[in-house]
N, C-alpha and C positions, 0 to 999 in steps of 0.2 A: 417848852416845847413839845407838846404832844404829838409824838412820832413812833411809827412802827419802824423804821429803818432808814439808812443813809446809803443811798447810790452814787458811786463815785466813777468819774471818767478822768482818762489821762489825757495830757497835753498832746500837740499832734507830733511830736518827736519820743514818744515814751509808751509805754506799755501801761496795764492794769496793775503791773508790779513795781511802778515807780515809788520810790521809797518815801515819798511824803503820803500818797495816799496808804501806804501799808502801815505808817505811822498813826495816822487819823483813824485807821481802822483799829489799831492795837489800844490806842489811847479810849475809843468809844466802847471796845470790850471791855475794857477795865471798868467803866462805871457801873453804879449800882441803883437801878437795875441796868445793864448791859446793853447797848443801842446795835442792831446788827447794821454790819455794812457789806454791802456787795459792790467789788469793783469789777468793772467792765470796760473791755476792750471794742474800739471800733471796728466796722467791719472792714478796713483796708488792712488794718492790723493783724485781724484774724487772718485775711489772706495774705499776709506775707509782705505788703505792699508797702512802700515808702511814703507817696503822696497821700495826704489826709483826704477824707471823703468830702465832696460837696457839701454846704450843708444842709439840704432836703433829704440826702441819704442819712447823715448823721443823725439829723432830730427823727427821722424814721425810726432809726436805733435805738435812741433813747427812749422813744415811746413803746417801743417794742420789750427791750430790756425792763423798764419800769412796770410795766403791765405784769410782765411775767414775773419779777420779784414781788410785787405786791401779791399777786395769785398765791406764790408759793409762802407768803408770810399770813396767808389767810385774811388780807386787808385790801384796801384799795389805794391806789396812787396818791390820793391826796392825803393820804398818812406818811407818805415819803419825803424825805428832804432828798433832794436831785443837787448834783455840783460835780466840781473836779476842779482841778489843773487847767488854766489856760484855754485852749481849743475846747476840752472838754469841758470846762465849766460852762463856756459860752455858747456851746451846742445845746447845754442843758437848759441855760435861761432862755434859749429862743423856743425851745420846746415849750416851754410853760408860757412865755410869751404867746405861742401859736395856740395855746388852749388845753395842755395837757395839765390837769390838776395836780399839785402839791402842797406839801405841808411849808416847802422855804426853799431856798437856795442857798447853797454854800459856795461861794467864787473866790479860788484860790489864784492869785497871780492872773487876774481876768486882763485879758488884751484889748484895752482901750482903743489901740489903733498899732498900726505896725511902725517899729521902731524908727524913731527919723520922721514921721508921717501922721502928724497930730490930725493933719487935714481928712484922714481917711478913716474917721470913727465908725467903731462897732457897737454903736448905743441905738440905733433908730427904736429896737425892740424894748427898751427899758420903760416906756412909759404904760406896759401891759402886763409890768411885773407885779401884780397886786397880791404877794405874799413875801413874808419876812424875809430878807436877803443880808446873809454875812459875807462881806469882802476882807480877803486878807492877801495885803500885797506887801513888797517891797517899796522902802524910802527911795532906792535910786532904779526902779522899774523902766527899763525904755520904752514899755508898752504901755505906760500911762504912769504919770506922776500921781502923787498924793492929792494935789491939788485940781487936776483935771478929772481924777475920779469922785472926788467930792462934788465937784460943778455938774460931773455928768449923771450920777448916783443919785442927784435931786430930784431927777424926772421920774425915780420909780415911787409909784403909789404905796407900797410896802413899805414896811419898817424895815430901815437899811441900817446895818452896823459896821461900821469899817475898823479894821485893825490893820496897822501899818507898823512894819519891823523892820530892822535893820536889815539891808541887801539890797539884790538886782530881781529879776524876772525869778530866777532858780530858787532863790531864797535859800542859797547853800549854807547847809548847817542848823537850819532853823525847823528840821523837821518837829522838833518836840515842842517848839513855840506854837506853831500852826496848829499840833494836833491839842495844844492846850485849849487855844482860841476856840477852834470847831467846838470842842468838848464843853465847854463854858457855855457856848452860845445855845447848843445843842438841850442843854440841862437848863435854861434861862437865866443863868447867869450872865452880869456884864464881862465879855472877853478884855483881858489887861491888853493895851497897845494900842487902843482906839482912839 
């Protein structure tokens, strides 16, 4: 993939320093040539609040941070891959669906629906994602099973790559595998575990 960098955002209960995001950044820094990663918090976290921002606020923040990252890298947002864990990845995907140009999306533990509520899907925007998308999820994720993810990601017009790892939503102990999958996908190789 021809990219100038990766913008990563955290899940609702975490910060930009979440261990999985750090592991991905370290893996991409070790590539030759390295891929620059920018980890970014959402406004509620920056303000010291616990309740996540509503989507309009979070999506606007993604647009702003991506534009700033692109300017600092001397490029445009269509050369950046956007994504993150859970809520963060969802907000990035919504920003792209609403027209933010991007090279692709990295969606780690995407929250298809709240646990135990498969009727409350968060996929209405999938049909507007005309970019390559990488999903990395656990095989026991209560926010969406591998089968549900396969069914709903079929609505995405862009090329979809799904990597399923053993584990739940947090993918505890799987940082290295997540980072390897992202690095492989960004460099154009097929990630293991798909």
